[in-house]
C-alpha positions, 0 to 999 in steps of 0.5 A, a space after each residue: 912793889 913800893 917805888 917812889 918818883 920825883 921829877 922838878 916841875 915849874 920850880 917844885 917838886 912832884 912826887 909819885 908813891 906807886 904800890 904804897 896805898 890802895 893796892 886792892 884798886 886796879 891803879 893808884 898812887 899817892 901824888 903829891 905837888 908841893 903840898 898838895 896831896 891827892 890819892 888817885 885810883 883808877 878800878 875797873 868792873 870784871 865784867 862788861 854792864 849789859 844792855 849798854 852801847 857806850 862806854 861808862 866811865 865815872 870821874 869823882 874828885 872828892 873834896 875834903 874839907 880837912 885839907 885846907 883846915 876846915 871843919 864842913 858847916 851845916 848840921 851834919 858836920 861832914 861833907 855834902 855833895 860835891 861843889 860846883 869845882 869839883 863838878 868842873 873838875 870831874 869834867 876837866 878830868 874826864 875829857 882828855 881821858 875819855 878818847 883813849 879808852 877802846 871804843 868798844 870797851 864796856 866795862 865800868 870805869 871809875 876814877 876817883 881823886 882824894 884831895 887830902 891836903 892842898 898847898 895854894 901854890 900848887 892845883 889840887 885839880 891839876 895834880 888830880 888831873 895828873 893823877 888819874 892818867 898816871 893811875 889809869 895808864 899803870 893799871 891793866 885797865 886798857 887805855 892809850 896813855 899816858 897822857 899830862 896836863 899843864 896850867 898856863 898864866 899871862 903876866 905883862 905878855 910873859 907866860 907861866 907854866 904852873 902859876 902860883 895864887 898871887 900869879 894866877 891872881 895877876 894872870 890875863 890867862 888860866 890855860 889847862 892843855 892835856 895832851 898826849 906825847 904828840 897831840 894836844 887832846 884838851 884845852 880849857 881857858 878863859 883870858 882877858 881878851 888875849 889875842 889869838 897869837 898869844 893864845 896859840 903859843 901859850 897853848 903850844 908852851 904848855 904842849 912842851 911842858 907835857 911831852 916832859 911829865 910824859 918822859 917821866 910817867 913813861 919811866 913809871 909805867 915801864 917800871 911799874 905799869 900792870 899788863 892790859 886785861 883782855 875784856 869782851 868787845 862790842 861786836 856787832 851780829 854779823 852781817 847786820 851792817 851789810 844788811 842794812 847797808 844793803 837794804 837802804 842804800 847809800 842814796 837814801 841815807 843821804 837822802 835822810 840825813 840831808 835835811 835842814 831840820 832835826 826833827 825832818 831827819 829824825 823822822 827820816 831816819 825812825 821810817 828807815 827803822 821801822 822798815 828794817 825792823 819788819 825786814 828782820 822781824 825773824 832775827 832777834 839778833 838783828 832786831 838787838 843791834 839795828 838801832 846802833 847799825 843804822 847810827 854806824 850807817 849814819 856817821 859814816 854816810 855824814 863823816 864821808 859827805 862831808 870830808 870827800 864831797 864838801 856837802 854838809 846835812 843841812 846844805 851850807 858852805 863848810 864856814 857858812 853859819 846857820 840863820 841867825 837873829 837876835 832881840 832884847 826886852 822881850 820879857 817885861 818887868 825883868 831887869 835885863 832879858 835877851 834872846 839868841 836865835 842860830 838856826 834851831 838852836 834859841 837860848 833867852 837870857 834874864 839878868 837880876 841885878 841885886 845888892 852886892 851882898 847877895 854875891 854867891 859864897 863858896 864853901 870849898 877848897 879854894 882859899 883865894 875865893 870865898 864868894 861869887 859875884 857874877 853867877 851865870 847859870 845855864 838850863 837844859 829843859 827835855 822840850 828843847 830837844 823835843 823830848 819828855 822827862 822829869 827836871 832833876 835839877 842842874 846836872 854836870 853838863 848843865 853846870 859845866 855849859 853855865 861854868 863856860 859862859 861865865 868864864 867867858 863874860 867876867 872880863 867885860 864886866 865892870 869892877 864892883 867900884 864901878 858897878 855896885 851889883 851882885 849879878 845873876 844871868 839865867 840861860 833858858 835853852 829854849 831849843 838846842 840843836 849844837 852849841 847851845 853853850 855858845 849861843 848863851 854867850 851871845 844872849 847873856 851879853 846880850 842881856 847885860 847890856 839891856 839892864 843897864 850893865 857896862 860891860 866894856 865890850 860884847 862878846 860872841 861866842 861859836 863852835 868848831 867842828 872836825 871831821 879827819 880821814 885816815 892821815 893828820 893832812 886829811 880834815 876838814 874844820 866846820 864852821 857852827 857844828 849842829 848836833 848832828 856834826 857833833 854827835 859824828 865829828 870828831 871835834 868841839 871846839 868852842 871859842 868866846 870873845 870880843 873884837 879884841 881877844 878870846 876869853 874863853 876857850 873850851 875844846 872836846 874830841 873823840 880822837 887822840 889829839 889834834 895837829 897844831 894846824 888844825 888847832 890853828 885853822 879852828 881858832 882863826 874860823 872862830 874869830 871870823 865867825 863871832 866877828 861877823 856875830 857881833 857886827 851882823 846881829 847883836 850889834 843891830 839888837 843893842 850896841 852898847 851898855 844903856 846908860 841906866 839900870 832898867 826901872 824895876 831893877 835895885 838902885 845902889 848908892 855907894 859911899 865911904 865911912 870912916 872906919 872908926 865910925 862904923 860902929 857908931 853907924 851900926 849902933 849897938 846890937 845893930 840898932 841905927 843900921 836897923 832904925 834907917 833901914 826901917 824907915 828908909 825902906 832901904 837895904 844897906 851893907 857895910 863892909 870892913 874898909 868902911 864901903 857903905 852900899 845902900 840899896 832901894 827903889 826909891 831914890 827920895 829914902 835912898 838920898 834919906 839913908 845917905 843924909 843919915 850915915 853922913 851924919 853919925 860919920 860927921 863930927 860936928 862943929 860949932 856953926 854947923 846947921 842940921 835938921 831933926 826931930 824933937 824926941 824928949 822934953 825935959 824941964 830944961 830944955 829939950 833933946 833933938 834927934 838929927 840921925 838914928 842913935 845921933 841925938 844933941 840937947 837945946 837948953 831951954 835958954 836956946 830955944 827962942 828968941 824971947 824968954 820962955 817959961 816952959 819948953 812945951 810953950 813952944 816945942 812938942 814931941 815929934 817937931 821937926 826943926 832946924 838947929 845949929 851946933 854949939 859945940 858939946 857942953 860940959 857934959 860931953 852932950 852935942 849942944 844945939 841952938 834953935 833961936 841962932 839959926 839964920 
């Protein structure tokens, strides 16, 4: 059954084909927004995966270079591993959809999005979110959809729904909001110090737009949706949970989880598990489900303690932040370093400065951004949580955390004109027990200032959690959640910003959406907390950027030359520029607009390189003084090189005040001399005089 549907969405047409392609998938839609075209599919295995206690959901966002008329680079000429943008898109699709699958569903589910065409004014990432949501909702896979997503921009104080590329480039806000028909379920934002009030307004304008899309989707579901299939429910062995609670008792479980340190809590639970394993030694069915039963009992206990007794596992008040500390310059010889500690979460950040030419090149579907000057990377080794496993490189979580911190700091970075450096910031997780991404924001902000990067303002980040009861009004928001409160709670609401406003948000939840009251309280709580962190912790370690870059960092001179002179500076096959680089031991980058960046560690050599370039860039006139080296001697005179690739002649009659018979009587090769410009001779060559120098 092939059907087509259309709606107008922010001035462009959203077109849906159902039943046209990919009929063997559980659910599939060919979705177009403007000219951006994707195939979104949802498939599920027929049986659950054995031996797991989680829902195995995979989300894939597959970029095809033909979508933007490109051939992939490299020897194989085909797409390789997913780009960073593809990984981040996978995550932003996963986060709002995962909570809407049944909690006891164990069948493998794959959501695949094939990007086939890209209209620069219609973001394929947004189309993939809509396509995945609709394909899953019309499928026979159990899912509490439909949901929808909208992007928001902010230009001159005006909110823009699904901004075009030009609008996004001007916007002070890049916000994506996913919703069910009633509640917000996911928020992702990067912002240029946007106020709390404007951010909340943008979130709920996006939510209003989402409700319109959901109404459109519901019509499609009503006409094309399949009946949801039955599945094997994951259940505990009968009587196990009651037996666990009876053997341990509420008091002992509360005592086990009520500890300041993660290691102590883990040890307490391990002892209880060993005790129960001995009691149930003859019951294989109970032993198989024991870990899950104890996990569920912990969760029930922690949630009750927080929601009913207002007691947190480490004894803090509901709005209290864990102990904080900050320091800078702990790593010698690097360009900038800082460490930020919050309870048992500890991040060391190291900043490296390099010439702009070291910016990361981006080969992807975005035609407007081909390089990235600020690169934030995040590492999460196993020792940070007391575990051991081999390092396999950054996973999706590491890439996501690095991108979030990067997004939070970009708004305060200086322009390339004011600070002509590429900047790499690396966050090393030394210890983890909740919200390392926001600790990375704090450590990175301090490391940038320590490196002498003239940031506009310091940035801090913090996370809030949530425990809910049976009604929308029965909830408790927690400031600065630790790992246990994240695992057993319902929300991880991360907000980073300056005193003036928000620079980044990432919200993950495990329930079917948040009320506006909860969103507003979380934003208010995080603002109060980050103000405290900025003033009482970070400012005491470093309160402003250093006046100069670190002594070990490269120094950069920026200058401008005539575009028509670029060829003269570079020389044939790079001869002139390479000669300057070799003589002065510097690195030189020249942009198409005539911008020149000279990078080195010795200021005298950098000044020398600058002088050479200035000379080549100058059209000399009569009377100008120069210095040069004798590079050739002829019977009629000598040739003086005053810059790589630039020579002029001194006639024998202009060498000395008295008459000389031979040039060699006065000059030898390699002599360093001062000359005055006489203009050009009959052959068009620069003519100089030594004897007329005053």
